[in-house]
N, C-alpha and C positions, 0 to 999 in steps of 0.2 A: 379539556384538561390542559391548562397552561403550564409549561415547563420552564423552570429557571435553569439556564445553561451556563456552565463554566467552560471557557475556552482556555486551554493551556498551550501557549506558544503563539507568537504573532508574526510568523513568517508567511510564506505564500499560502500554505494550507490553512493557517489561522484566518487569513483574509477571505479565502474562498468559502470556508465553512461559515464564517460570520456573515458574508453576503447572502448565503443560502438561508441562514436563520432569519434574516431580515424579511424574507418572503413568507414567513410563518407568524404565528402568534406567540412563538417562544420568546422568553425574556432574556435579553443579553445581560446576564447578571454579573459575572466576574471574569476578568481576564487575568491570567497568571503569566508573568514573563520573568526573564532572568535578570533584568535590571529595572529600577524604578522609573527611569526616564522613558524607556520604551513602552513599558506597561501603561504608564499614565497617558502617554500620547495616544496609544492605541485605544484605550478606553474612551478618551475624549472624542477621538475621530469617529468611532463607530457607535458610541452610545452605550457602552457598558456601565452598569451602575457602580461597580467597584473594580479596583485593580489590586494586585498583590504580587509579591515576588516569592510567595510561599504556597506551594501546593497543599501542604498540611493545613495551613490556615484556611484555605478555601474549602477543603474537604470537611473541616470542622463546622462549617456553616450549614445549619439544618435547612436553610432555604433552598440550597442548590439540589436540584433533582438529577441532573445529568452532566457529564463531563466529556468534552471532546479533546483528545490528545493530539496536538499538532507539533510535537516536540522532536528533537533528534532521535534517530532510530534506536540508538543504544539505551535510551531511557524508557522506551515503550513498555518493556516487561515489568520493570520495577514500578513505574507509575500506574500501569493498568491494574496490577495487583493491589496497589494502595487504594486506588479509586473504588474498586469492587469491594474490597474489605471494608471501606467506609460506607458502603451501601448506596453507591451512586451508579446509575446507568452509565455505560462507558462506550464511546466510539473511539477506536484506536486507529491512528494513521498507519499505513503500511510501512514496515512489516510489524506483525504482532510481537516479534522478538528477534534476536539475532542468533538464535539457535533453535533446534527442534525441542530440546529440553526446556528452554525458556518458553516456547510456544505452549507446550503441554502444561507448564505451571500456570500460565495465564488462563488456559481453558479450564483446568481443574478449579481454579479460584472462581472463575466466572460461573461454572456450573453449580458450585456450592453456594454462591451468593444469592442466587435466585433473581438477579438483576438482568436486564437486557444489556448485552454487550455485543459489539460487532466490529468489523474491520472495514477500513476504507480501501476497498479493492475496486476502483472505478471501472476497470475493464469488464467486470461482470454486469455493469449497469447500462452499457451502450444500447440506446433505444433501437438503433439500426441493426442490432444483432438479435432482436427479440424473435423475429420470424424464423431465423436460422436455428436458434436455440429450441424453439417449439418443434420444428421439423425433426431435429436430431433426437430430441427426447421422445418423440412419437415413432421413431424408427423409419421416418420417411426420407432421411438424408443422412449419409455417413461422412464424418470428417476423416480425411485421409492424412492431411499434413497441415501443420501450423508453423509459420515462421515469423519471427519478430526481430526487429533491429532497433537498437538504441545507441546512438552515437552523439557525443557532446564533448565540448572542450572544457575540461575541469582541472586545469593545472593550477588555478588559483581558487582558493576556498570561498567562492562567492556563489550564492544561490540564484534561482531564476528571477528573483525580484531585484537583484543587484545588492542585496544585503550581505555583508561579510559575516560568514558563519563562525561560530565558536566550536564547530564540530566538523568532522570529515565524513563525507558520504561513502557509501559502500555499493559498488556496482552489482555484486551478487545478491546481497540480502535486501537491498532496496529496489533498484530498478529491474533486476531480473525477476524479483518476486512477483511483479506485476504480470509479466509474460508467462512465467511458469504456472502461476495460479490460474490464469485464463485457460491454459492448456489442460490442467487437471480438471477444471470446472467443465470445460466442453467435452472432455473425454468421459466424464460422468462415471467415474469409478472403475474404468477399465484397468486391470492389473498392469503394473509396470514390468516390462521385460528387462530393460537395461537403461542405465543412465551413464552417459559419457560427458566429459567436460574438459575445458581448459580454463585455468584462472592464472593470470600472469604473475610474475615476480613483483616484489615491492618496488615501487617507483622511488628513485632517490630523492625527489622533491616532495611528493605528496605522502609517501610512506604507505601507500596502498596499492593493490593490484589495479591496473588501469584497463585491462582487456579481459573479456570473458566470453566463453562459448559453452552452451549447455544443450545436449541432445537427449531426448527421452523417447524410448520406444515402448509401446504397449503391446500386450498380448492380443489385442484386436487389430494388430498391424496398422497402427496409427503412429505418427511421429511428430515431435515438437523440436524445433531448432531455434535457439535464441542466441544472437551474437551482438557484441557491441564494444564500445571503447569510450573512455573518458579523455582520449587523446586526439579526437577528431578535430579537423579545422572548422567544420560546420556540422549542423545537426541533421540526423536522420531519426525518425521515430515513426515506425509503421508496422503493420501486421498483415500477413497474408494467410488466408484460410482456404485450403483446397479440399473440396468434397467430391463425392461421386456424381454431383449434380451441377456444380458451378464453382467459380473461383471468386473470392472476396478479398479485395485489397483496400485496406484502411490506411490512408495517409493522414495521420493525426495532425501534423503540422500544416498541411494544406487544407484540412477539414473536408476531405472527400472520401467516398466509397466507390470503388469501381468494380462492377460485375459484368457479366456477358450482356446485360441490358444497357450498359452505359455507366456514366459517372454522375453521382448525386452528392449534394452537400450533406455533411453530418454536423452534429452539435460540437461546440467547442469543448475543450477539456474542462473548463470551469463549469459550463452548463451541465456537463455530464457528472461532474463531482457533486453538483447540487442534488442530483438524484440519490447519492449516497446519504447525504445529510437528511433529506426528507424521508428516506426509507427508515433511517434510525429513529427519527421522531415518531413515525407511524408505528414502528415496531414496539416502542415504549407504550404508546396509547393502546395498541392491540394486544400487548403482553405476548408477543411472538418473537422468534429469533429473527434478526435482520437477514437480508439476502446473503451477506457475507458473514456468516456466523463463525464463532471461534472454532468449533470442530471441523467445519467445512474447509478451513484453510490449511489444516494439518498435512494433507497430501502434498501440497506445494512445499511446505516446510521440510518434509522428508526428502524431497529431491534436492533442495538447497543444502541440507545437512550432508547429503552424500557428496556433493561437490566440495563442500568445506572439508569434510573428512579426507577426501582424496588429496586436496591441497596440503592439509596438515601432514599427511603421511609422506608426501614428496619433499616437503621443506623441513620437517622435523621441528622439535620443540625449541631449537636454538635460533630459529629465524628471528624471533623477537622474544627475549627472555620472558617466560611466564605468559606470553600472549602471542600465539602463533600468527594471528592475522588481526590487524586493527579493525575493530567492528564498530567504530563510532562515527 
């Protein structure tokens, strides 16, 4: 079953998903971008058959079977619903939406559509975590605590590839969504006892909160702590998982995993992201939900919405008229 794929967005994730598709028999059919020069150049460089600046135009093409959305976060909800209503299988970059209500709307549309749709939540796909996941699911090992750090300097609106963005990132709904979803995924449905958080004031230059902390406690006496900043002089990006059996420290930037047995190398972020793309294609061919299905990410979205609601309550509707927190 050969699939014709439309890529929407040509930033870093557009590149990574495209490189992953090249390892399969999927057809690089159409690239959709926000300006003609960029879309044309990306199509020529990677071998897409067509390019467009109109998602509607691409969705009207009956040849396209599947769409991958690598667009700004605040467009995901609207675009995902549009793709699913057009009858296309859809892979959505993290986050599914910028609110719990938006996430539920995408899930409702996806379930009605009968199409395969999934989320790019790469932390779920780490190969070096498979054995731990199997043991925890079998009750052979219990996770006690998960900690995550994400620190980066983002005072200027430039993405990881050096491309100047037309949109502003969001530390809570984008980067913390990765960590919170991993926690909810590994806690495997344990009821939440409490969510505590700190989300900073609006920065005078960027117009967004630059620091965040989220702590989740479960009724199974497990805890998740995520903290980070867009104001750091240099990057930190790591995860620590403490269980009743061992301690697992994943240094993503160094590409290593440290346990009581020593330190080993792990896959790069791009190689790990390839697993997301391949799982999506396999899910379409097998007519099954992807590993990060729409309903499965709602617990993380509930936590993020609690943090957002607490921020809104503290700052009031007058923080930004009609828009309490920039979510683009």
